[in-house]
N, C-alpha and C positions, 0 to 999 in steps of 0.2 A: 456469421458474415463479418467481417470486419470493415471501418472506413477505409483501411488500406489498400484493401483490392483494388485492383484496375480493370474488374471488371465492368463491362459497359451496363448501365442498368434504365430499363427499359418501365415506363407506369404503365400500370394496366387500367385504360380507361372503364373495361366491360367485359363481362364474360357470359359465354354458356356454357350451362351442366345440365348433365340428365342423367338417367339411368338406362342400362341398356339391360332389362331385365333376362333375356334371354341367352346371356353372356355375363350375369354379376358381376357388372363394370359401370364403374360411375365414368364418363365423357366428361370431359373441361377443356372449352376450345377462348384461349385468353382474347381479347382485343387489347393492345399495347400503341402506344406511342412511340416512333420510330425516331422522331424528331422535335428538335425545341417548337419548332413551327407551328407544329400540325397540332389538330383540334381533336377533342374525344372523339367527334363526331364524324370524322375522317381516321379514327384508328385504324392500325393494320391488322385485319383479320389472319389468328394463326390456325394452324392445322388443330384436329381433335387428338388429346389426351386421352388416353385411357388407363384408370386404375383399378386394381381391384377392390373390395368391400376395405381388407384390411387397410391397403396403401390409403385408401380415402380416411378411414378414422385416424391414422397415424398423421395424416396433414393436417387434419381438423384439430388433432393435439400440438400438433409442433406451431398452427396458425395463433389457437388459444395461446401458447406458453409465449409467443414475441410480443403479441398484445400485450398479456398482461407485464412484462417485462419494461414494455414503452409508458404502461398506463401509470408505472411504480415513480418513476421520475417526474 
């Protein structure tokens, strides 16, 4: 993602995450800030998103890579 993108950015304030063992899924539900006046306590709660174990591992790796890039600077 570049700074030139004109997409709106919604900061994540919190999240719910956990496994659904019988389906071998990881579910993720972000809580996000939708306006500058909103506090973390009043964050919007999104819907649940399901990831396969493979997708969850790929997301973990992508987050670790992004963090490493930021920590180098």
